[in-house]
N, C-alpha and C positions, 0 to 999 in steps of 0.2 A: 196351164190355166184353164179353168173351169169357166165353163158358160153359165151367166148369172141372168134370171129373170127377176125384175123388179117391177113394182108399181108407182106410179106418183101421180093424184089427182085424177083417177079415173083412165089413166094411161098406161100400159104396159111396155115396158123395156126388155130389150135382150142387147147382151153384151158379149161377144166372144171373139175368138181369132180363129186363123187360119191353121193353129197349132194347138188349138184346145184339144182337153183331154175329150177322148171318147166321141173322138170325130171320126162319122163312118162315110165321108165322101171328100171329094178336093173340089173344095167349092170356088176355087178360082181357075181351075181348069174350064174350057170351052166345054160347054154344053150343060153345066152347072147352073141350076136356076136358085140355089141358096144352100143352106147347110142342113145336115142332116146328123144327129148326136144322139149317141145312146144315153137313154134319160138320167140314169146312174149317175153320170157326170154334169149334171144341169142343176145348179142350185136355183131354187126356186122360193120366192117369198111367200108369206101367207095370204098377202093382198093381192099378189099378181096370180096366185092360183084360182084365188075367186071370180079374178076378171077374166081368165081364160075360161073359166066355166062357163061364161056367158057368151063367147065366141058362137055364132050360127053355124051350122053344117050347112054345105052345100050340098048340090048333087054332084058332084065332079070328085074323082079319084084324087085331084090335087086341090089344096087350100092355101091360103096364105101363110097359115100356122097349120101344124098338123101333131097331135099326139096318136100314137096307134100302137097295137103291141106285134111286132114282128113274130116270128118263130122262136126265138130266143131271148127277147129283150122287149123294152117300152123304147120307143124311138120319138124324140121331139126334133120338128123339123121346121123352118122358115122359110119363105120366099127373101132373098136381099142379103145383103152383106155381114160384115161383122156387127153392124149396131142396127137395131130395127127398133122402131117402137109405133103404136097403134093403139086406137080405142077399140074397143071388142066388136061395137056394133058396127063399125066401119069396113070390117075386114069378113072373111068366109073360113071355113075349116073345110077338110076334104069330109067326104060322107062316111068316113069310118072315125074322125074325131072321136077322142075319149079322155076328157081331162081327168076324170075321175081315175085313170090308170096313174096318175102321178101324184107324188106327197109334197110336201114343201120339205124343206131341211133347215134353213137359219135367215133369220132377219137378215136384208138386205137394204142397205141402204142404196137409192139410186145415184149415179155419178152425178157430180155436179153439172157436165155439160148436160145431161138430160134434163136436170131441173130448169136450166136456164133455157133450153128449147121449150118446153111447156110453157112455161111463164111468158115468154115472149108471144104465145100464140094467142 
């Protein structure tokens, strides 16, 4: 399974799994705050990438969502579980966040559960 990042009505959705391709940590282990994935294994819709570019940087080393370059790869990470949704203006990224490091891959339709939650808000 690949991690997917999509958009709907101004919201960003992330759908992944504990066995996702490119996963660089063990997110269900104690002490893990979220997911860390090699961005080469993340599918991102064009709409989601535009929204990710709007996430403000914080002054901290840790953000609710993060995109940064490590020594040999681009990292995409987020705090939380296998599913996440947020509006860009409601969260912050780390001080090293750089959404221009990633590119879109394919159009991705948000899953129906995501759409239903957004419509109910």
